[in-house]
N, C-alpha and C positions, 0 to 999 in steps of 0.2 A: 897185959897192957890195956889201958883204957880205950885205945883206939879200936879194939876189937868190937866195941859197941856198934861201930859203923856197919859191920857185917849184917847184924840183925836189922839195923835201921834202913839199909838199902832195900831189903826185902819188904819192909813195911811201907817204905816210900813208894816203891813201884806198885805195890798192891793198891794203895789209895790214889796215887797219881793216875794210875790206869783206869780207875773206877769212874770213868766219865760216861754216864748212861746215854748221853746224846750222841756218842761217837758214831755209831753205824747210821743213825738217822739225821745227822747234821746236814747232809746234802738235801734231804727231803724237807727238813725244817727251814733251811735257807731258801729253797725253791718255792715253798708255799708263801713265804713272806715277800719274795721278789718277783715270782712268776717267771723266772728264767733260769735255766741250768747254767748258762754262761755267767750270769751275775752270781749265782750260788757258788760255782767253782771259782769265780772271781774273788770271793771272800778268801778262799784258800790261797789264791795267787797273791793277794795282798799280804797275807801272813808270810808267804815265802819271800816276797820281795823285801818287805820291811825287816824280816828276820835276817836276810842276807846282808842288808846294810848294817844291821846292829851286831852281827856275829863277831866281827873283829874287835870293835870297842868293848863289847861285853866279855869277850875272851881275854882281852887285856886286863879288864877290871878283875876278872876271876883270878888271873895270875898275880895281880897286884894286891887285892884285899883278902884273898882267900876263898876257898870253896864253900865253906859253910854260909857266909853272908850272902854269897851269890845265889846259892840254892834257896835261901829264905826269901830273897827278893823275887825270884822266879815264882815261888809258891804264892806269894801275896798277889802278884800280877795275874796268876791263873784264876784266883777268886774274883778279881775285878772283871776279867774277861767273861766269866760265866754270868755275873750279874748283868752286864751290858747285853749279852745275848738274850737273857731272860726278859729284860725290859723291851728288847726289840720284838720278841714274840708276843708280849702282852699288848703292846701298842701298835704293832704292825708297821713300825717305822724302819724301812730297810737300810737307811743310812747309818743307823746305830750299829748295824752289822760291820760296817767299815771301821768304826771306832773300836768295836770289839776285836776285829781282826788285827788292828795295830797293837792293841794291848796284848793280845795273844802272841803276836810275833815277838815282842820284847820278853815275854815270859819264856818262850821257847829258846830265844837267843841266850838268855842268862843261864838256862839249864844245859843247853847244847854244848857238848864238850866238857862242861864242868862236872857233870855227874860221872862220866866215864873217867875223867882225870882224878876225881876224888876217890873213885873205886880203885883205880890203878895205884895211886899213891898210898892208899890205905894198905894194899897188899905189899907194896914196896917197904913200908915201915914195919910190916910184920915179917919181912924177908920172904915173901911168898909171891913175888911178882910173876913168877912162871906159872902160877895158878890163877892168874887174873881171869882167864876165860871161864874157869869153873865158877867163880863168884859171879861173874857177869851172867852166865847161863842160869844159875840158881836164882839170882835176883829178878831176872826177866821172866822166870817162871811165875813168880808172884805177880808180875805185871800182867801176864796173860790171865791169871786167875782173877785179878782185879777187873780186867776188861770183861771177863765172863760174868762176874757178879753184876757189873754195870749193865750188861745186856739183859740180865734177868730182871733187874730193877726196871729197865726201860720197857720190857715186855709187859710187866704188871701195870706200870703207870699208863702206857699208851692204850692198854686194853680197857682200863677203867676210866681214864681221864684224857689227857691230850699231850701233844708235844710241848706246848707252852708250860704246862705243869712240870713236865720232865726237865725243862730248862732250869726251872727254879730248884728242883731237886739237885741238879748238878752243882749249883752255886753253894748249896749246903755241904755237899760231900767234899768239895774242893777246899774247904777250910782245914780239914784234917792234916794234909801234907805240910802245912805251915808249922805245926807243932812238932812234927817228925823232923823237919829240917833244922829246927832250933836245937835238936839234941845231937846233931852230928858233931864229931870231934875233928878239928882241923889238923891235918898232917903237919908234923914239925917243920918240914922243909919249906912250908909256906908261911911260917910265923916270922914276922919282922924282916922279910926280904927287902932289900933296898936296890931295886932295879927300875929304871924309868920305863914308862909305857912305850916310848919311842924305841928304846933298845929292844924290848920284847918283840915289838912288831917287826923291826928290821931283821932281827935274828931269825924269827920264824919264817919270814918271806924268803930269806936267803937259803935256809935249810930246805924249804919246799921246792925252790927252783933247782937246787943242786941234786935233790933226790929223785932221779928218774923213775925209780920203782914206785915211790910214793905218788908221783904225779899220775902215772898210768892207773894204779890201783884206785886212787881217789876219783879219777874220771869215770871209771866203770861204776864205782859205788854211787857217784852222783846220779848217773843215768838210772841205775837200779833203784835208788831211793825215790827219785822223781816219778818214775813209772809205777812203782809199787804203791807209793802213797796216794797217787791219783786214783789208781784202781781201788785201793782200800776205801777211800772217801766216796768214790762214785758208785761202788757196787750196791750201796743201799738203795739208790734210785732204780737200778736194774732189778734188784730183788723185789722191790715194792711193786713192780709191774707184773710179777709172777705169783706173789703170795701176799696176804694181808700185812699191814704195818707191824702189828704185834709179833707176827711170825718171823719177820725179818730179824728180830732180836733173838729168836730161837736159833736161827741159822748162825748168828754171831756168837751165841754161847758155844755152839759146836766148834766154831772157828777158834775161839780163845782156849777151849779145852784142848784142841789139837796143838795149839801154840804152847800151852803149858807143858804138855807131854814132850813136845819137841825140844824146848829149852831144858827140860829135866834130863833128857837122855843125851843132849849135845856133848857134854864132857866125855862120854864113853866112846865118841867117834873121833876124838882129837888125835888118836894114834894113826889115823888114816891120812892125816895132813889137811890143813885148812883149805888149800886150793882144790883138792879132790872133793872135799865136802861141799864147797861152793858150786862146783860144776854139777855134781849129782843132785844137790838140793834145788838149784834153779831149773834144771831139766824136769825134775819131779813136779815142781809147782806149775810149770807151763803145761805139762801133760794133763794135770787135774783140771786146770782152768779151761783148757781146750775141750776136754771131754764134757764138762758141765755146760759150756756154751753151745756145743753141738746139739745137745738134748733140748735146751731152751724151753723147759717146762717147769712145773711146780717142784721137781726134784733138783733143779739146777742150783738154787741157793744153798741147799744142804750138801750137795756134792762139792761145789766150789769152796765151801767153808773148810773142807778137809785139806785145803792147800797149806794151811798153817802147820801141818805135820812136818813140813820141811822148813818152815820159817825160822824156828829157833836155831836149828843147826846152821842155816845160812847166815843169820844175823850174828851169831856168836863167832863164826869163822871170820866174817867181815870185820868185826870190831877188833878181834885179836890181831889180825894182819895189819890193820891200820895203826893200832897202838904200838906195834913193834917198830914201825917206821917213824913215829913221832919223836921229836926231841924232848928229853925229860924236863928241861927248864921252861919250855914254852908249850907244854902239852896241850893246854886248853886253847891257847892262842892259835897254834897250828891246826888244831881240830876245827876251830872256828873259821879259819881260812878255807878249809875244805868245805865246810858247811856254807860259806859265803857263795861260792860258785855253784854248789849243789842247789841252794835255795833259789837262785836266779833261774836255773834250768827247770826246777820243779814248777816255778811260777808260770813259765812258758807252757809247760806240759798241761798244767791245770786249765789254762785259758784255751789252748788248742782243743782239748778234749771237750770242754764245755761248749765251745763254738761248733764242733763237729756234731755233738749230740743235739743241739738246737737246729742245725741245718739238715741233719740226716735222721739219725735215731740213736737212742741210748745203746741199743744192741751193737750197732756199727762202731760206736766209740769204744765199747768193751772189747770187741774183736781187734781193733787197732792197737789197744794196749797189750793184748796177748801176743801179737806179732812182734811188738817191740821187745818183749821178754826174751824172744829167741836170740836177739842180738846180745843181750846181757849174758846169756849162757855161753855164747860164742866168745865173748870177751874174757870170761873167766877161764874158759878152756885154753885160750891163747896164753894167759898168764900161767896156767898150770904147766904148759909145755916149756915156757921160758924160765920160770922161777920155781920149778918143782922142788919141794923140800921133803 
């Protein structure tokens, strides 16, 4: 079947989409332009807020026009975002970061839910939907490899040049996913459907309200996503206080290598149950972060980077559990509703952490995020006891 092509394309897409060399140093790049951690993390807050607003309409668009066109749109917007950030670094105009954040938000909104939906529907058409988590893990492995390669590129560029040059390199790399998305095959179930946007939205909202298990699972995942993404974005500033800028990228290479390994082995743990995997993984990540921060020296970035050895197993389990609860006809729309509330929560967390860092210290903000991770582990443990499979 021609749609089998998507399996390879997913891996290539995540490889190059994840290859954003500015990733680990974005917070440092923004802070140097703006002079404030609150403003720098405010860029990510804008991304979360605008993405939250755009999540539902873009999810409806995805369900209406198809996954392939939606993914292409996202890829084009990603290139535009990188160009705007590069211009902001070149001219030192901080308000360009706000424009770039808005464009970035729409790029993320178009891809959010759509990539997972396209992946799930591809497996459905191949009559292998029960193995969705395996394809998800394998594809995300390439995403981690891409992030690792991006970090290597960043280490080289920042050692010989500057963060501004690195921003322009990002704009060039971001062109590649456009051509990959153009090659995706649209699942037959989304060809020529005649369902109104309003009907999609209402049906998705009704299903979300009626599904108690989905609401609880989504709430915990929203908190987990907001806290983990803030920590992921902010750790670059913390690491840069302990080691040179170029070395921060070496730590990120270690992190993405661990992530690639974690996603690669994730399918082998599925027999233990997804809730069990989540509890063990979140506890493991919190333990590593705590150990690293207690040391608070040059070894901290490299120890904390090992946290991703549990990231792939946790992420795969989270996605599989969520996809099992989503309606097949409004999969992207329902996923976007979850992302809507999660994005708003993440925006608040970004701003709070940035404010705390400006008023106290970067270290205190990092410790605060680690404490929050304990509540996530507790939430998944509660679900394990209630919905154990």
